[in-house]
KOLLUM-868205 format. One record per residue (C-alpha): residue number from 1; chain; z, x, y. Coordinates in steps of 0.001 Angstrom, whole numbers, plus 500000, padded with zeros to 6 digits. Example, Ala and Ser with C-alpha at 12.3 -4.5 7.8 and 13.67 -1.06 7.14 Angstrom:
BEGIN
1 | A | 507800 | 512300 | 495500
2 | A | 507140 | 513670 | 498940
end
This chain:
BEGIN
1 | A | 604585 | 832790 | 471287
2 | A | 607729 | 830684 | 471222
3 | A | 609294 | 829246 | 474361
4 | A | 612204 | 831729 | 474172
5 | A | 609862 | 834673 | 473729
6 | A | 607807 | 833546 | 476739
7 | A | 610967 | 833235 | 478804
8 | A | 612112 | 836741 | 477827
9 | A | 608687 | 838129 | 478760
10 | A | 608852 | 836543 | 482205
11 | A | 612435 | 837627 | 482878
12 | A | 611779 | 841197 | 481886
13 | A | 608375 | 841632 | 483507
14 | A | 607924 | 843431 | 486835
15 | A | 604564 | 841669 | 487271
16 | A | 602899 | 838450 | 486188
17 | A | 603024 | 839756 | 482638
18 | A | 603269 | 843206 | 481120
19 | A | 599719 | 844474 | 481622
20 | A | 598595 | 847522 | 479762
21 | A | 596134 | 850313 | 480318
22 | A | 593501 | 849705 | 482961
23 | A | 595095 | 846488 | 484201
24 | A | 598404 | 848221 | 484863
25 | A | 596705 | 851073 | 486705
26 | A | 594545 | 848678 | 488760
27 | A | 597459 | 846517 | 489826
28 | A | 600439 | 848867 | 489889
29 | A | 602276 | 847124 | 492723
30 | A | 601543 | 843478 | 492079
31 | A | 604782 | 841794 | 491157
32 | A | 605330 | 838276 | 489888
33 | A | 607284 | 837287 | 492963
34 | A | 604408 | 838319 | 495243
35 | A | 601853 | 836249 | 493365
36 | A | 604166 | 833260 | 493066
37 | A | 604993 | 833436 | 496774
38 | A | 601280 | 833384 | 497583
39 | A | 600754 | 830272 | 495473
40 | A | 603844 | 828623 | 496919
41 | A | 602689 | 829345 | 500470
42 | A | 599393 | 827586 | 499753
43 | A | 601294 | 824656 | 498262
44 | A | 603424 | 824516 | 501397
45 | A | 600299 | 824440 | 503551
46 | A | 598946 | 821534 | 501500
47 | A | 602171 | 819610 | 502110
48 | A | 601927 | 820245 | 505858
49 | A | 598335 | 818979 | 505922
50 | A | 599255 | 815901 | 503887
51 | A | 602095 | 815153 | 506293
52 | A | 599802 | 815548 | 509289
53 | A | 597249 | 813204 | 507744
54 | A | 599883 | 810622 | 506865
55 | A | 600899 | 810498 | 510529
56 | A | 597420 | 810552 | 512045
57 | A | 594855 | 809067 | 509629
58 | A | 593032 | 805930 | 510759
59 | A | 594218 | 802651 | 509316
60 | A | 592366 | 799377 | 509296
61 | A | 593784 | 797152 | 512036
62 | A | 595601 | 793871 | 511364
63 | A | 593655 | 790613 | 511836
64 | A | 592498 | 790160 | 515413
65 | A | 589561 | 788698 | 517282
66 | A | 586620 | 787501 | 515205
67 | A | 583600 | 789750 | 514671
68 | A | 580780 | 787790 | 516295
69 | A | 577815 | 789961 | 515325
70 | A | 576027 | 789376 | 511995
71 | A | 577373 | 791362 | 509055
72 | A | 575645 | 791789 | 505680
73 | A | 577662 | 792732 | 502608
74 | A | 575621 | 794430 | 499860
75 | A | 576988 | 794436 | 496306
76 | A | 575128 | 796332 | 493556
77 | A | 576331 | 795242 | 490115
78 | A | 575490 | 796337 | 486591
79 | A | 577387 | 794831 | 483665
80 | A | 580229 | 793537 | 485848
81 | A | 580674 | 790082 | 484345
82 | A | 584468 | 790370 | 484442
83 | A | 585030 | 791959 | 487842
84 | A | 582232 | 790648 | 490049
85 | A | 583412 | 786979 | 490143
86 | A | 586746 | 788141 | 491559
87 | A | 585011 | 790017 | 494363
88 | A | 582785 | 787008 | 495082
89 | A | 585886 | 784852 | 495401
90 | A | 587384 | 787369 | 497834
91 | A | 584193 | 787451 | 499893
92 | A | 584104 | 783666 | 500137
93 | A | 587653 | 783802 | 501495
94 | A | 586895 | 786309 | 504261
95 | A | 588066 | 785311 | 507724
96 | A | 587034 | 786534 | 511156
97 | A | 583359 | 787039 | 510202
98 | A | 581596 | 783748 | 511034
99 | A | 578117 | 785285 | 510626
100 | A | 578722 | 786840 | 507243
101 | A | 575936 | 787180 | 504696
102 | A | 576438 | 788457 | 501136
103 | A | 573656 | 789931 | 499004
104 | A | 574377 | 790618 | 495331
105 | A | 571935 | 792441 | 493074
106 | A | 572352 | 792197 | 489317
107 | A | 570883 | 795526 | 488241
108 | A | 569437 | 794742 | 484793
109 | A | 572788 | 793699 | 483362
110 | A | 573026 | 792602 | 479737
111 | A | 576362 | 790792 | 479894
112 | A | 575641 | 787718 | 482028
113 | A | 576610 | 789239 | 485378
114 | A | 574052 | 787155 | 487308
115 | A | 575238 | 783845 | 485893
116 | A | 578880 | 784759 | 486488
117 | A | 578139 | 785630 | 490108
118 | A | 576326 | 782344 | 490711
119 | A | 579190 | 780357 | 489221
120 | A | 581702 | 782199 | 491411
121 | A | 579571 | 781594 | 494523
122 | A | 579725 | 777821 | 493917
123 | A | 576653 | 777231 | 496038
124 | A | 578059 | 779010 | 499107
125 | A | 575023 | 779303 | 501445
126 | A | 576223 | 782681 | 502709
127 | A | 575787 | 784244 | 499255
128 | A | 572463 | 785230 | 497689
129 | A | 572380 | 786457 | 494084
130 | A | 569330 | 788471 | 493020
131 | A | 568242 | 789845 | 489677
132 | A | 566270 | 793000 | 488917
133 | A | 565103 | 794042 | 485458
134 | A | 563386 | 797190 | 486695
135 | A | 564728 | 800613 | 485879
136 | A | 565343 | 802832 | 488906
137 | A | 562389 | 804991 | 489997
138 | A | 562305 | 808575 | 488667
139 | A | 564843 | 810699 | 490512
140 | A | 566988 | 807758 | 491586
141 | A | 570388 | 806706 | 490307
142 | A | 570733 | 803025 | 489541
143 | A | 573305 | 802469 | 492276
144 | A | 571273 | 804209 | 494981
145 | A | 568158 | 802219 | 494064
146 | A | 570077 | 798933 | 494089
147 | A | 571708 | 799710 | 497445
148 | A | 568361 | 800681 | 498969
149 | A | 566785 | 797400 | 497883
150 | A | 569696 | 795377 | 499255
151 | A | 569547 | 797233 | 502566
152 | A | 565842 | 796419 | 502858
153 | A | 566701 | 792717 | 502677
154 | A | 569412 | 792938 | 505320
155 | A | 568627 | 792129 | 508953
156 | A | 572036 | 792504 | 510565
157 | A | 573389 | 795277 | 512845
158 | A | 576204 | 796048 | 510378
159 | A | 575923 | 796845 | 506671
160 | A | 578841 | 796803 | 504246
161 | A | 578448 | 798293 | 500755
162 | A | 581001 | 797192 | 498174
163 | A | 581507 | 797999 | 494502
164 | A | 582162 | 795093 | 492174
165 | A | 585616 | 796367 | 491205
166 | A | 587022 | 796158 | 494753
167 | A | 589460 | 793404 | 495697
168 | A | 589749 | 792356 | 499332
169 | A | 592371 | 790696 | 501486
170 | A | 590959 | 787802 | 503579
171 | A | 590532 | 789835 | 506775
172 | A | 589307 | 793086 | 505207
173 | A | 585654 | 792926 | 506260
174 | A | 586485 | 791900 | 509830
175 | A | 589082 | 794687 | 510106
176 | A | 586620 | 797292 | 508837
177 | A | 583837 | 796232 | 511213
178 | A | 586305 | 796130 | 514116
179 | A | 587369 | 799708 | 513354
180 | A | 583744 | 800825 | 513079
181 | A | 582875 | 799430 | 516500
182 | A | 586128 | 800394 | 518220
183 | A | 585535 | 804086 | 517574
184 | A | 581747 | 804042 | 518010
185 | A | 581125 | 805302 | 514477
186 | A | 577935 | 805431 | 512474
187 | A | 579855 | 805157 | 509199
188 | A | 583401 | 804158 | 508334
189 | A | 584783 | 804592 | 504845
190 | A | 587817 | 802343 | 504280
191 | A | 589773 | 803986 | 501448
192 | A | 590948 | 801339 | 498946
193 | A | 594317 | 801626 | 497266
194 | A | 593543 | 803165 | 493871
195 | A | 595269 | 801178 | 491133
196 | A | 596162 | 802578 | 487709
197 | A | 596612 | 800605 | 484520
198 | A | 597561 | 803494 | 482234
199 | A | 599511 | 806751 | 482366
200 | A | 596279 | 808762 | 482303
201 | A | 594902 | 806880 | 485304
202 | A | 598222 | 807281 | 487138
203 | A | 598032 | 811004 | 486471
204 | A | 594455 | 811576 | 487661
205 | A | 593415 | 808859 | 490109
206 | A | 595820 | 809966 | 492884
207 | A | 593924 | 813266 | 492910
208 | A | 591090 | 811534 | 494772
209 | A | 593037 | 810968 | 497983
210 | A | 595115 | 814112 | 497455
211 | A | 591948 | 816239 | 497289
212 | A | 591203 | 815623 | 500962
213 | A | 594605 | 814656 | 502329
214 | A | 596104 | 818017 | 501305
215 | A | 593176 | 820252 | 502289
216 | A | 591615 | 818863 | 505475
217 | A | 593005 | 817895 | 508905
218 | A | 591058 | 814644 | 508838
219 | A | 591323 | 813388 | 512417
220 | A | 590443 | 816805 | 513809
221 | A | 587420 | 817070 | 511526
222 | A | 586191 | 813624 | 512599
223 | A | 585759 | 814724 | 516211
224 | A | 582623 | 816670 | 515386
225 | A | 579518 | 816412 | 513233
226 | A | 580176 | 819210 | 510749
227 | A | 578711 | 818000 | 507452
228 | A | 581033 | 820093 | 505286
229 | A | 584046 | 817998 | 506372
230 | A | 582440 | 814564 | 505959
231 | A | 584318 | 812138 | 503720
232 | A | 583188 | 808952 | 502018
233 | A | 584249 | 806466 | 499377
234 | A | 581316 | 804518 | 497962
235 | A | 583539 | 801688 | 496820
236 | A | 583742 | 800427 | 500415
237 | A | 581372 | 801696 | 503117
238 | A | 580766 | 800105 | 506521
239 | A | 577751 | 801298 | 508503
240 | A | 575946 | 800729 | 511740
241 | A | 572500 | 799704 | 510520
242 | A | 570681 | 801815 | 513105
243 | A | 572654 | 804891 | 512034
244 | A | 571931 | 804093 | 508386
245 | A | 568194 | 803894 | 509056
246 | A | 568232 | 807044 | 511215
247 | A | 569957 | 808956 | 508425
248 | A | 567246 | 807916 | 505966
249 | A | 569264 | 805320 | 504088
250 | A | 569871 | 805655 | 500383
251 | A | 566562 | 807399 | 499893
252 | A | 568104 | 810663 | 501108
253 | A | 570839 | 810383 | 498447
254 | A | 568624 | 808916 | 495731
255 | A | 569638 | 811377 | 493003
256 | A | 573111 | 812220 | 494274
257 | A | 576076 | 812003 | 491937
258 | A | 578283 | 811561 | 495010
259 | A | 576072 | 809403 | 497185
260 | A | 578988 | 808309 | 499371
261 | A | 579825 | 811796 | 500658
262 | A | 576171 | 812783 | 500889
263 | A | 575388 | 809628 | 502857
264 | A | 578193 | 810460 | 505295
265 | A | 576712 | 813931 | 505686
266 | A | 573261 | 812471 | 506339
267 | A | 574693 | 810196 | 509030
268 | A | 576311 | 813191 | 510722
269 | A | 573062 | 815129 | 510561
270 | A | 571435 | 812189 | 512340
271 | A | 573936 | 812642 | 515186
272 | A | 576445 | 809880 | 514398
273 | A | 580158 | 810310 | 513779
274 | A | 581781 | 809264 | 510511
275 | A | 585394 | 808610 | 509577
276 | A | 587702 | 807530 | 506795
277 | A | 590408 | 804878 | 507202
278 | A | 593340 | 804092 | 504948
279 | A | 592774 | 800525 | 503757
280 | A | 595653 | 800035 | 501329
281 | A | 596867 | 796621 | 502556
282 | A | 593281 | 795366 | 502909
283 | A | 591496 | 796656 | 499812
284 | A | 592402 | 797834 | 496346
285 | A | 590545 | 798803 | 493208
286 | A | 591019 | 799956 | 489664
287 | A | 588056 | 802261 | 489308
288 | A | 588248 | 802791 | 485533
289 | A | 589437 | 800524 | 482756
290 | A | 590848 | 803167 | 480369
291 | A | 591059 | 806887 | 479657
292 | A | 587602 | 807079 | 478075
293 | A | 585963 | 805419 | 481084
294 | A | 587849 | 807720 | 483448
295 | A | 586707 | 810818 | 481544
296 | A | 583108 | 809567 | 481581
297 | A | 583283 | 808730 | 485274
298 | A | 584627 | 812115 | 486340
299 | A | 582222 | 813925 | 484017
300 | A | 579346 | 812118 | 485699
301 | A | 579953 | 813659 | 489129
302 | A | 582388 | 816580 | 489047
303 | A | 579580 | 819084 | 488486
304 | A | 578319 | 818267 | 491995
305 | A | 581593 | 819205 | 493698
306 | A | 581561 | 822356 | 495838
307 | A | 577803 | 822204 | 496253
308 | A | 577162 | 822083 | 492521
309 | A | 578002 | 825790 | 492245
310 | A | 579659 | 826995 | 489045
311 | A | 580956 | 830042 | 490887
312 | A | 582612 | 827832 | 493498
313 | A | 584066 | 825623 | 490776
314 | A | 585587 | 828678 | 489057
315 | A | 586987 | 829885 | 492382
316 | A | 588557 | 826500 | 493077
317 | A | 590042 | 826422 | 489571
318 | A | 591556 | 829858 | 490162
319 | A | 593082 | 828824 | 493501
320 | A | 594483 | 825562 | 492121
321 | A | 595992 | 827455 | 489179
322 | A | 597607 | 829910 | 491581
323 | A | 598854 | 827119 | 493830
324 | A | 599858 | 824327 | 491464
325 | A | 600311 | 825814 | 487982
326 | A | 601859 | 829236 | 488525
327 | A | 604821 | 828151 | 490737
328 | A | 606169 | 825563 | 488269
329 | A | 605790 | 828118 | 485454
330 | A | 607749 | 830596 | 487549
331 | A | 610389 | 827945 | 488244
332 | A | 610707 | 827363 | 484512
333 | A | 610433 | 830898 | 483135
334 | A | 611189 | 833223 | 486031
335 | A | 614435 | 834493 | 487464
336 | A | 615867 | 835460 | 490823
337 | A | 613414 | 835541 | 493723
338 | A | 610496 | 834709 | 491456
339 | A | 612185 | 831556 | 490250
340 | A | 613242 | 830508 | 493738
341 | A | 609692 | 830977 | 495020
342 | A | 608373 | 828932 | 492095
343 | A | 610802 | 826086 | 492773
344 | A | 609776 | 826026 | 496437
345 | A | 606072 | 825944 | 495556
346 | A | 606501 | 823231 | 492957
347 | A | 608541 | 821120 | 495381
348 | A | 605859 | 821543 | 498051
349 | A | 603103 | 820466 | 495634
350 | A | 605025 | 817365 | 494586
351 | A | 605695 | 816551 | 498242
352 | A | 602000 | 816879 | 499125
353 | A | 601035 | 814538 | 496314
354 | A | 603616 | 811929 | 497348
355 | A | 602490 | 812071 | 500985
356 | A | 598875 | 811631 | 499899
357 | A | 599883 | 808698 | 497729
358 | A | 601535 | 807073 | 500743
359 | A | 598209 | 807336 | 502589
360 | A | 596487 | 805679 | 499641
361 | A | 598907 | 802781 | 499195
362 | A | 600134 | 802220 | 502750
363 | A | 603746 | 802130 | 501567
364 | A | 606536 | 804398 | 500381
365 | A | 606001 | 806008 | 496959
366 | A | 607485 | 804139 | 494029
367 | A | 609264 | 805524 | 490968
368 | A | 605976 | 805638 | 488974
369 | A | 604355 | 807478 | 491896
370 | A | 607161 | 810048 | 491776
371 | A | 606842 | 810538 | 488023
372 | A | 603111 | 811016 | 488437
373 | A | 603669 | 813546 | 491216
374 | A | 606127 | 815505 | 489079
375 | A | 603332 | 815880 | 486515
376 | A | 600957 | 817275 | 489149
377 | A | 600436 | 820609 | 487321
378 | A | 599269 | 818660 | 484273
379 | A | 596905 | 816608 | 486447
380 | A | 595349 | 819719 | 487981
381 | A | 594841 | 821198 | 484509
382 | A | 593199 | 817976 | 483312
383 | A | 590953 | 818003 | 486379
384 | A | 589854 | 821557 | 485570
385 | A | 589060 | 820511 | 482002
386 | A | 586921 | 817632 | 483257
387 | A | 585140 | 819950 | 485687
388 | A | 584197 | 822283 | 482831
389 | A | 583058 | 819321 | 480762
390 | A | 580932 | 818028 | 483630
391 | A | 579194 | 821369 | 484202
392 | A | 578446 | 821626 | 480484
393 | A | 576962 | 818145 | 480387
394 | A | 574857 | 818954 | 483433
395 | A | 573552 | 822153 | 481847
396 | A | 572659 | 820263 | 478661
397 | A | 571078 | 817292 | 480490
398 | A | 573475 | 814891 | 478760
399 | A | 574954 | 813228 | 481850
400 | A | 574985 | 809450 | 481488
401 | A | 576468 | 806472 | 483315
402 | A | 576302 | 802817 | 482351
403 | A | 573813 | 803524 | 479566
404 | A | 571446 | 805428 | 481842
405 | A | 570594 | 809093 | 481733
406 | A | 571172 | 810831 | 485049
407 | A | 568340 | 813132 | 486048
408 | A | 567608 | 815144 | 489145
409 | A | 565010 | 814012 | 491601
410 | A | 561717 | 815800 | 491233
end
């Protein structure tokens, strides 16, 4: 159908389209404007939630008094010869943590990660670089196994888990530990500013913060121990060691595709509060290097969203289509009240995305942020495609990450 034909169909239709037969009899009173208004109302609610979270979400504090208790930073690394040295340099420059210890585990890398880490450490006595050539035990992901081993070697009251692709400001670790202790938390997840080096990354990566900033009143949810509202970002996790041990450590998330969220849930089940904090000025990361890596990364874990249920994934896809795809289509192809409702819904969706981006970056949205937000319907469609791809890969047992097959724990 041509664009003009589609436009004529929308303008002349009393409903979403001109249904025939059984569909028309089943939905005789459903009009396009009613459906579009429903989607736009949901988009408006997402904007309200994003605004609330922008005003109330925790933020890592500015540099203050030094953290006097021992802190151990654990860094699992596999084939990170390019990125890991930069993180090591950042860790050596940390201030306000006089009793800092850094443990780095090269997880059977084949690209010289261990040697690169040792060179970057420059003999710093606070930094220990280890090497493991063992494959993870059956039912474990490589990252969970590496983190568990590092945690076993730590003897401090605070554990910090960092991915190799994270970059830190000098006071980031001290700020994160201060926030953990100030609020009496078992786990704090500082949310790094998500960088994008390509249009595809700029389109999809902001969905990570948007997914919770536009759907969950974060500070309210952090008052209790409900596991369904726990948040986590495995790129940067700060934990009370006693809470980590009480929760069962990484053993309880050994096979998890989203070990960060599942670890936060385990900590809550153990009776300790968890929280997320915007860490934009303190930490940043570019999670994926290109479009292919981003597709592979999302495919690896998206199947596990919504409890791993295909039915739930289909339901979420239907709601997101109603909320974020239908209103802009109505704004483009509709007329009268239908078009006005579509414009309102599209504007609300763009607003929600920009507010979420401000949480992520810690600053006002830029022109590229705005362009990315305007393409939000495309991003949601791409997310749905990746979700389908992930569920298919899971069903076929073809999930892989960093040259390892991902299998469930027996």
